[in-house]
N, C-alpha and C positions, 0 to 999 in steps of 0.2 A: 504494500500500500504506500509506504513512504517513498519508495523508488519511483512509483508512478507519479506522485506529486512533485518529486524533484525533477522528473523529466518534463512535466507540464510547466513548471516554473522556469526551467532552462529554455524551453521554446518561447515562453512569454518574454523573457529577458532578451533573447535573440531578436524577436520581433520588434521590441521597443528600441533596441540599439539600431536596427535597420531603419526604422521610421525616423529616428533622430538624425542619423547620417544623411538620409535623403532630404530631410527638412533643412538642415544646415547647408547642404549642397545647393538646393534651390535658392536659399537666401544669398549665398555667395555669388551664384550665377546672376541674380538680379542686381546685386551690388555692383558687379562689373558693368552691367548695362547702364545703371544709374551714373556711374563714374564716367562712362563713355559719353553720355548725354551732357554731363557737367563740363567735360573738356570740350565737347563740340560747341557748347554755348560760349566758351571763353576764347575761341580762336576766330580769326576772320573767315568769312564765308568760303573763300577759295581753299582754305586748309581743312575744312570739316571732313572731307572724304579721307584725307591722309590720317587725321586723328582717329576716325572711326576704324579705319583699316589697321592702324597700329594697335588699337585696343582689341580688335577681333583676333589679330595674329598673336598677341600676348596671351589671350585666353586659350586659343587653340594649341599653342605650344605648351602651355601649362597643363592642359588635359592630356596631351600625348606623353609628356614627361611623367605625369602622375601614373599613367597606365604602364609605362615602361619601368620606372624606378620605384614609385610609391607602392604599387601593388606587390612588387618583389620584396621590398623592405617590410611591408606588412606581413607577408608570408614568413619571412625569416624571424621576425619578432614573435609571431604566433607560434612558430616551431620551438623557439627558445623558451617561451613562457608556458608551453603546454596548451595553448589555446587552439581554436579551430583555424585551419588555413583559410585565408580570405583572398585568394587570387581570383582572377577573372575566369580561369579554367575550372575552378571549383564551383562557380555560381550555377 
């Protein structure tokens, strides 16, 4: 009986962690969009496209680097601490 409750608790904790990570990810994504709009409003009209392109490229490179390095570091730390592996391949 106790092990079933512990398994249920573990799945609830995992679900709450996933929801929290997704919520923070969406907030950061919209923070980048807001900062891009702020910068676009502070430059001359001829430079708006360059400023928005710079912000889009910064975000794109950040996402790629996270999936190449961040997911690998996350899997290494999870392996060292005994936690579950959290790589893209395990999803």
